[in-house]
Phi, psi and omega in degrees: 000324181301317182290333176294318179298318178299319180297321181292336180281348184273063181283124183272319180200160178208153175208181182300116177081358181222137181213130183252132187229134173296141179278329185239142171286116185081204182288138178297135182303131179099348180237028182299331183259007180290136182238006181294151177253128180296141180222141180241133178246122179264156172058038172279172178302338178249018180090212181285135180232133179244134177236163175059046180284117179253325181253101182286145182218169163236143173247123185271130172246096187266134180286164174300140181307329181290340180256340193301131179267345184090359177260157179221153179224127174273128184253119181249109180286169179263185181147016175061020179068005174251354179197169173235121175269094195268012182266266190290343173252021183214268183301317182297322177291319179299316180291326177299316177293315180304317180297336181261014173088004181257125178295135181238147183228106180286120182269119172256094184266163184294142177240159181253163180279134178280096187248002180269172189272004179091345180268334182257125181296144180282145175285102186291332177293319178292315181294325186274350186295329180288317178296321178296316177300321179291324177295317178295319178295323179299320176300317179297317183292315180297318179293323177292333182267003190302318183298315180294324183267008176059047181242157170268121180301339181271006182230047179247114181249186179218153169219135181225150182240127178056241178301328176297331175291327174293322175301314180296319180299323178296322178289323180292319187267003180300150185298325183278104183299330182294339183264355181289157174296157179289332177200156186208144178236138178235117186250123184037047177197165186189181170300121185265355179247229177293134180291120179292165175291138181264116177297164184285337180222134182225161175292169177304136184236140176238127179236140177209142177198171175255139183287350175258021179294118182274357188250309194242007188300313184299309179293328178294314178297319179299317180294315179302314181293323179295318176299316181298317180294333178275000178083016180268121178274140179230153171270104190247134180228116182244134184241145185294325182227155181151335180066213181242142174083027184286336176055212183270354185287134175282128182229018177072027180235169184302326183295347178303336185282350188297324184293326176294319178295321179295317180296320177299322178292319176302322176298319183293333180262007174084013183282343183262356180273135176290132179209147180293135176293146179271000000 
């Protein structure tokens, strides 16, 4: 607990409704020898993109006290573990949750350098292990910070997009049930490498994807079927059109409906009800 408090004290920047906090005291474990310099690209075709993330953080988007429900959601954007697309699958989602009274925490997890020639597939388990570790740590940090942020530690969920969904799956499937999110959503993403062992009991899960997804359809279907075979029920929403990477942005396709379905699911798991923080 002491090191979590130290991490929470490492505030990098703050503004109205947003505060950025280092996840780890000092260098994140496993990246002590990393020398890459973080770089941000604005106004790309997918919005803001961040590469070479060495220092993982969360940025808090806290709702107005009059709206706050006491629940929180960690938002993990996608980017194939070599980048983070932090706009429509990140900041936009965080602000969408914030407007609805749910505290949101944008997770900037570690990414690896794309050093292969494009012909050889990347080992997603190796590339994703840092992001998964950061996702699990983010849950610990948010829960340790719950009193200050007026949250209930038992109402901290996650949502991930594409590679971010693999980060969320790692937090959901970790062996220690006490460290898992209270509820979790995985949008057009899943474990992209070796299928992890499925525990016998998991928190409420929401899955959504488009059937015309050219990138992640096979691993998403595999994960859904594996959960079903293990007896894990999920709230699943599949749309005929939407492709990959649709995020929260409306694009005139069937997948536009996912956010309404997600909000209804948040209501069902109690995330939208106002409750006193513990």
